[in-house]
NURODREN-332114 format. One line per 8 residues: number of its first residue (from 1); their letters; for each residue x, y, z of N, C-alpha, C, CB. Coordinates in Angstrom, 2 decimals. Atoms other than C-alpha are relative to their C-alpha. Glycine has a CB too. Layout:
<recs>
NUM = a = X/Y/Z/X/Y/Z/X/Y/Z/X/Y/Z; ... $
</recs>
This chain:
<recs>
1 = msgfksqd = -1.17/-0.82/-0.29/-21.46/-0.93/-108.84/-0.21/1.39/-0.57/1.29/-0.64/-0.57; 0.01/-1.36/0.51/-21.36/2.82/-109.15/1.40/0.31/-0.50/-0.47/1.03/1.08; -1.32/-0.28/0.54/-18.50/4.46/-110.98/0.23/1.46/-0.32/0.21/-0.80/-1.23; -0.39/-1.35/0.39/-16.62/7.59/-111.95/1.26/-0.09/-0.85/0.23/0.91/1.24; -1.19/-0.06/0.84/-13.93/8.57/-114.46/1.19/0.48/0.84/-0.22/0.93/-1.23; -1.19/-0.42/-0.74/-10.39/8.93/-113.17/0.38/1.45/-0.33/1.18/-0.94/-0.31; -0.26/-1.38/0.42/-10.07/12.19/-115.14/-1.23/0.47/-0.78/1.32/0.11/-0.89; 1.24/-0.46/0.63/-13.26/14.05/-116.01/0.21/0.56/-1.40/-0.64/1.04/0.87 $
9 = dnpnsfiv = -0.22/-0.68/1.29/-11.72/15.97/-118.92/0.73/-0.87/-1.02/0.78/1.26/0.22; -0.72/0.89/0.90/-9.99/12.96/-120.52/-0.94/-1.12/-0.46/1.26/-0.59/0.70; 0.92/1.04/0.47/-12.25/10.82/-122.73/0.60/-1.41/0.02/-0.45/0.33/-1.41; -0.65/1.31/-0.03/-9.67/7.99/-122.59/0.40/-0.44/1.40/1.21/0.03/-0.88; -0.36/0.38/-1.37/-9.35/7.90/-118.80/-0.71/-1.28/0.41/-0.33/1.13/0.98; 0.63/1.24/-0.43/-10.24/4.78/-116.89/-1.18/0.29/0.91/1.01/-0.90/0.70; 1.19/-0.08/-0.83/-13.49/4.15/-115.05/0.26/-0.78/1.29/-1.26/-0.55/-0.75; -0.10/0.66/-1.30/-13.41/3.34/-111.34/-1.42/-0.39/0.40/0.68/0.94/1.08 $
17 = ktnekdfr = 1.31/0.51/-0.41/-16.37/1.14/-110.40/0.15/-0.53/1.42/-0.52/-1.12/-0.98; -0.11/0.40/-1.40/-17.02/0.63/-106.70/-1.35/-0.43/0.56/0.56/1.15/0.82; 1.15/0.26/-0.87/-19.43/-0.86/-104.23/0.56/-0.01/1.42/-0.74/-1.37/-0.35; -0.44/-0.09/-1.39/-19.14/-1.31/-100.47/1.26/-0.80/0.32/-1.10/-0.47/0.89; -1.17/0.82/-0.35/-16.41/-3.97/-100.60/1.01/-0.18/-1.12/-0.46/-1.33/0.43; -0.90/0.24/1.13/-14.84/-4.07/-104.08/0.13/1.24/-0.88/-0.50/-1.17/-0.84; -0.11/-1.00/1.05/-13.57/-1.85/-106.83/0.55/-0.68/-1.24/0.90/1.20/0.43; -0.46/0.53/1.27/-12.83/-2.45/-110.48/0.39/1.18/-0.88/-1.10/-0.88/-0.69 $
25 = ldqdvsdy = -0.44/-1.04/0.92/-10.92/-0.40/-113.06/-0.20/-0.50/-1.42/1.49/0.38/0.25; 0.22/0.34/1.40/-11.96/-0.44/-116.72/0.47/1.17/-0.87/-1.49/-0.32/-0.28; -0.43/-1.05/0.93/-10.49/1.45/-119.67/-0.04/-0.55/-1.41/1.41/0.52/0.35; -0.01/0.33/1.42/-11.12/1.32/-123.40/1.33/0.48/-0.56/-1.23/0.65/-0.77; -1.34/-0.37/0.48/-7.60/1.26/-124.87/0.08/-0.01/-1.52/1.04/-0.94/0.58; -0.01/0.11/1.47/-8.64/1.05/-128.54/0.66/1.21/-0.65/-1.42/-0.15/-0.53; -0.66/-1.17/0.59/-7.52/4.64/-129.26/1.52/-0.08/0.16/-0.53/1.29/0.66; -1.44/0.17/-0.23/-4.10/3.86/-127.75/0.59/-1.02/-0.99/0.27/-0.45/1.45 $
33 = vtyaermr = -0.46/1.04/0.93/-3.77/0.70/-129.87/0.05/0.54/-1.42/-0.93/-1.23/0.08; 0.03/-0.61/1.34/-4.76/2.61/-133.03/1.16/0.96/-0.17/-1.34/0.74/-0.24; -1.12/-0.94/0.06/-2.23/5.35/-132.26/1.33/-0.75/-0.14/0.02/0.90/1.27; -1.25/0.78/0.04/0.53/2.79/-131.63/0.19/-0.62/-1.38/0.00/-1.10/1.08; -0.10/0.59/1.33/-0.25/1.06/-134.92/0.44/1.03/-1.03/-1.35/-0.63/-0.40; -0.41/-1.07/0.94/0.02/4.35/-136.84/1.46/0.36/0.19/-0.89/1.25/0.20; -1.39/-0.34/-0.26/3.33/5.10/-135.15/0.94/-1.08/-0.51/0.22/0.22/1.50; -0.84/1.09/0.53/4.73/1.65/-136.06/0.07/0.08/-1.51/-0.56/-1.38/0.43 $
41 = eqdainpr = 0.00/-0.17/1.45/3.70/2.26/-139.67/0.95/1.12/-0.40/-1.42/0.29/-0.52; -0.92/-1.10/0.30/5.54/5.60/-139.64/1.44/-0.40/0.28/-0.36/1.24/0.82; -1.35/0.46/-0.33/8.54/3.95/-138.00/0.56/-0.87/-1.13/-0.01/-0.79/1.32; -0.43/0.85/1.11/8.66/1.45/-140.88/0.37/0.82/-1.23/-1.09/-1.00/-0.35; -0.24/-0.86/1.17/8.62/4.27/-143.44/1.23/0.87/0.18/-1.22/0.89/-0.26; -1.11/-0.92/-0.25/11.13/6.62/-141.81/1.27/-0.75/0.38/-0.37/1.00/1.10; -1.26/0.67/-0.38/14.75/5.48/-141.72/0.44/0.41/1.41/1.12/0.33/-1.02; -0.41/-0.26/-1.38/16.06/5.19/-138.19/1.21/0.92/0.10/0.30/-1.30/0.70 $
49 = ttrnfrsf = -1.21/-0.81/-0.04/19.26/6.98/-139.09/-0.31/1.49/0.01/0.88/-0.32/-1.19; 0.33/-1.43/0.03/17.38/10.29/-139.39/-0.48/0.51/1.35/-1.05/0.25/-1.05; 0.51/-0.42/-1.30/16.31/10.36/-135.71/0.98/-0.36/1.11/-1.35/-0.64/0.28; -0.82/0.30/-1.18/18.23/10.59/-132.46/-0.78/-0.83/1.02/0.49/1.30/0.64; 0.84/0.68/-0.97/15.31/9.34/-130.37/-1.26/-0.49/-0.69/-0.36/0.93/1.18; 1.29/0.45/0.48/12.15/7.36/-130.98/-0.80/-0.53/1.18/0.16/-1.09/-1.10; 0.91/0.46/-1.04/9.16/6.44/-128.92/0.06/-1.53/0.06/-1.45/0.49/-0.27; 0.02/1.46/-0.18/9.00/2.91/-127.50/-1.43/-0.53/0.02/0.73/-0.38/1.30 $
57 = aiipdiva = 1.37/0.49/-0.15/5.35/2.50/-126.51/-0.87/1.10/0.60/-0.05/-1.27/0.89; 0.96/-0.86/-0.68/2.22/4.31/-125.39/-0.66/-0.85/1.07/-1.05/0.62/-1.01; 0.44/0.81/-1.13/1.08/3.16/-121.97/-1.27/0.61/0.62/1.12/-0.12/1.07; 1.22/-0.47/-0.67/-2.56/3.62/-120.92/0.11/-0.19/1.51/-1.23/-0.76/-0.55; -0.04/0.09/-1.46/-3.13/4.16/-117.20/-0.31/-1.41/0.50/-0.99/0.98/0.61; 0.41/1.33/-0.46/-4.81/0.78/-116.85/1.14/-1.02/-0.14/-1.24/-0.47/-0.79; -1.15/0.89/0.20/-1.69/-0.96/-118.21/1.08/0.31/1.04/0.57/0.14/-1.45; -0.98/-0.38/-1.03/0.59/1.02/-115.86/-0.41/-0.58/1.35/0.13/1.54/0.09 $
65 = idiltkyg = 0.49/0.56/-1.26/-1.61/-0.08/-112.95/0.16/-1.51/0.01/-1.48/0.39/0.23; -0.16/1.45/0.09/-1.58/-3.69/-114.15/1.45/-0.42/0.22/-0.50/-0.51/-1.37; -1.43/0.31/-0.16/2.22/-3.71/-114.39/0.45/0.25/1.44/0.85/0.85/-0.98; -0.34/-0.27/-1.40/2.52/-2.13/-110.95/-0.52/-1.11/0.90/-0.58/1.36/0.44; 0.62/1.05/-0.82/0.15/-4.72/-109.48/0.69/-1.34/-0.18/-1.48/-0.13/-0.35; -0.58/1.31/0.28/1.68/-7.76/-111.19/1.50/-0.09/0.27/-0.26/-0.38/-1.42; -1.47/0.07/-0.02/5.38/-6.84/-111.23/0.67/0.98/0.96/0.51/0.25/-1.38; -0.58/-0.96/-0.94/5.86/-4.02/-108.72/0.81/1.09/-0.67/0.86/-0.71/0.98 $
73 = inihdptf = -0.73/-1.04/0.73/7.21/-1.69/-111.41/-0.91/1.21/-0.15/0.49/-0.51/-1.40; 0.77/-1.25/0.07/5.95/1.87/-111.04/0.65/0.91/-1.03/-0.08/0.69/1.39; -0.62/-0.80/1.07/6.67/3.61/-114.34/-0.17/1.49/0.24/-0.61/-0.38/-1.35; 0.20/-1.42/-0.31/5.46/6.91/-112.84/0.91/0.47/1.14/-1.45/0.25/0.37; -0.95/-0.36/-1.06/8.05/6.83/-110.05/1.13/0.82/-0.61/0.56/-1.28/0.72; -1.08/-0.84/0.57/10.61/9.61/-110.63/1.34/-0.72/-0.15/0.19/1.21/0.86; -1.28/0.72/0.08/13.44/7.10/-110.09/-0.02/-1.12/-1.04/0.35/-0.57/1.36; 0.12/1.13/0.93/12.13/4.57/-112.65/1.00/0.07/-1.15/-1.41/-0.06/-0.56 $
81 = mhdepakk = -0.89/-0.12/1.17/14.17/5.90/-115.59/1.48/-0.20/0.35/-0.18/1.35/-0.64; -1.38/0.22/-0.44/17.36/5.49/-113.52/0.22/-1.43/0.48/0.37/0.98/1.11; -0.07/1.38/-0.47/16.61/1.87/-112.60/0.10/-0.92/-1.22/-1.24/-0.37/0.89; -0.21/0.77/1.22/18.14/-0.12/-115.45/-0.65/-1.40/0.02/1.48/-0.16/-0.24; 0.68/1.30/0.00/16.91/-3.58/-114.32/-1.52/0.13/-0.15/0.32/-0.74/1.30; 1.45/-0.19/0.11/13.34/-2.28/-113.94/-0.38/0.42/-1.42/-0.49/1.06/1.01; 0.28/-0.41/1.39/13.48/-0.58/-117.36/0.09/-1.18/-0.95/0.96/1.10/-0.45; -0.16/1.18/0.86/14.74/-3.78/-118.97/-1.18/-0.95/0.17/1.32/-0.73/0.32 $
89 = kfkhiimt = 1.14/0.88/-0.27/12.01/-5.85/-117.30/-1.28/0.61/-0.59/-0.16/-0.24/1.52; 1.17/-0.68/0.54/9.36/-3.26/-118.27/-0.04/-0.14/-1.53/0.02/1.48/0.40; -0.06/0.13/1.45/10.49/-3.32/-121.90/-0.39/-1.41/-0.43/1.42/0.34/-0.52; 0.34/1.39/0.30/10.26/-7.12/-121.93/-1.50/-0.24/0.20/0.82/-0.96/0.90; 1.43/0.16/-0.28/6.77/-6.99/-120.38/-0.83/0.60/-1.14/-0.38/0.66/1.34; 0.76/-0.65/1.08/5.51/-4.55/-123.01/0.13/-0.81/-1.29/0.50/1.46/-0.22; -0.22/0.72/1.26/7.07/-6.49/-125.89/-0.69/-1.37/-0.02/1.49/-0.18/-0.25; 0.59/1.33/-0.02/5.65/-9.84/-124.73/-1.48/-0.01/0.35/0.74/-0.86/0.98 $
97 = eypnllts = 1.39/0.02/-0.45/2.35/-8.98/-123.04/-0.88/1.07/-0.64/-0.04/0.16/1.49; 0.76/-1.11/0.57/1.32/-5.72/-124.72/0.62/0.48/-1.31/-0.09/1.15/1.01; -0.70/-0.43/1.21/2.95/-5.69/-128.18/-0.81/0.99/-0.84/0.34/-1.21/-0.84; 0.81/-0.95/0.78/0.03/-3.72/-129.67/0.16/1.44/0.48/-1.47/-0.39/0.07; -0.24/-1.34/-0.51/1.12/-0.74/-127.56/1.36/0.55/-0.43/-0.10/0.01/1.50; -1.30/-0.48/0.48/4.59/-0.54/-129.15/-0.22/1.06/-1.07/0.85/-1.18/-0.58; 0.11/-1.08/0.98/5.01/2.70/-131.10/1.16/-0.01/-0.99/-0.07/1.34/0.70; -1.09/0.16/0.96/8.17/1.59/-132.90/0.17/-1.48/-0.25/1.32/0.65/0.51 $
105 = nvkk = -0.21/1.39/0.39/9.33/-1.61/-134.52/1.22/-0.59/0.69/0.15/-0.10/-1.51; -1.10/0.51/-0.81/11.72/-2.55/-131.72/-0.07/-1.52/0.00/-0.06/0.55/1.45; -0.05/1.47/0.03/12.82/-6.18/-131.94/0.67/-0.58/1.23/0.72/-0.47/-1.25; -0.68/0.51/-1.20/15.01/-6.49/-128.84/0.20/1.07/1.01/1.34/-0.61/-0.35 $
</recs>
């Protein structure tokens, strides 16, 4: 299979591998997981009462594509943030299937 990066200038972009009949997407998400872990540590240190907003998770492209493929939820769709059932389902998916991507210590 030959391949190319989805974004040439982004070292964390995913790799598209193709041949005449198939394609495969690969992405090293270790930097995303490390970042999320640092953010959860900061979330544990900083009291929640001092912030109006907090990050929920960091979502690598490969995870967004996986969620779109498996669940039909397109987090990049401009209407996504207005779709409460989809947001609730997405939050559940991240918390249960990708907990290492959480950037805060959300429990529910």
